[in-house]
C-alpha positions, 0 to 999 in steps of 0.5 A: 499500500502507498503511504497516502498524502493527507490534508487536515481541514478545520475551521471554528468561525462561520463565513458570510459566503458559505455559513457554518465552518463544515459548509466553508471546509467543504467550499474550500475542499471543492475549490482544491479539487477543482485545481489543476493536478490535484485530485480528492480520492477520499474524505475522512469522518467530520469531527467537532473538537474542543480548541487545542489548547482548551479555551473559551473559543468556539468548538472547531470542525475537523476532517481530512482528505487523502489526495492525489498530486504530482505537486511537490510538498513545498507547492502543495503547502503554497497552495493550501496557504493560498486557498485559506487566504482566498477564504478569508483567513487571516494568520494571526496568533497561534491557535486563534479561532479561524475560518479555515485552516488547511494543513499538510498532515501526511505526504506518503512516507516522506519525512521533511524537516524544513518547511513545510515540516512533514509529517506535520510536527504536532499530529501525533498529539492531536486527537483531531488530526489522528482521528480523520488520518485513521479514518483514511488510512487505518494502517498508517505508521508514523513515518518519523516515530515508527508508530501505527495511528492506533498506538498514537491515538491510544496515547493521546491525553484524555482531555481532548474532547472530540465527537463524530458529526453526522453527515450532512448531504452536501460536498463531502458530507458537508452542508455546502452544495457545489453550484449546478 
């Protein structure tokens, strides 16, 4: 089995154009899928997650997609940042509330220490990243740590609240529907 390329997606603020966070995520993923050289091959379940670290901001909606691309990790990360900006993401303080967050979580079995750092440097400590990875690639092993996703999930601290969301019937299980 070829190790997947996995992009995490999330947000916790609504947008005027798309509505609730999961709808914005759906619209952003549709936009990403319409980009030449990008194909979404699978979508994980959607989760509601408490902010990490714990704060009084709204809960996040998180998921992930497996993609196929010939782009380099650097080019893919630049594209993800561009999509965030097009959807209104303003980068500020770390862990702040946000309209959209697109993270390059996994790029096959590659380990990169530059920019971007792959696998994502904190993914092994975050339920909102590991649960969607398990949905997409149950046998995945962290290429740097050499540990299976199930073990990483089992080792998570108990204070990370996460719950599966029901499908919404729109694009990739979100509330958003592409224009016809």
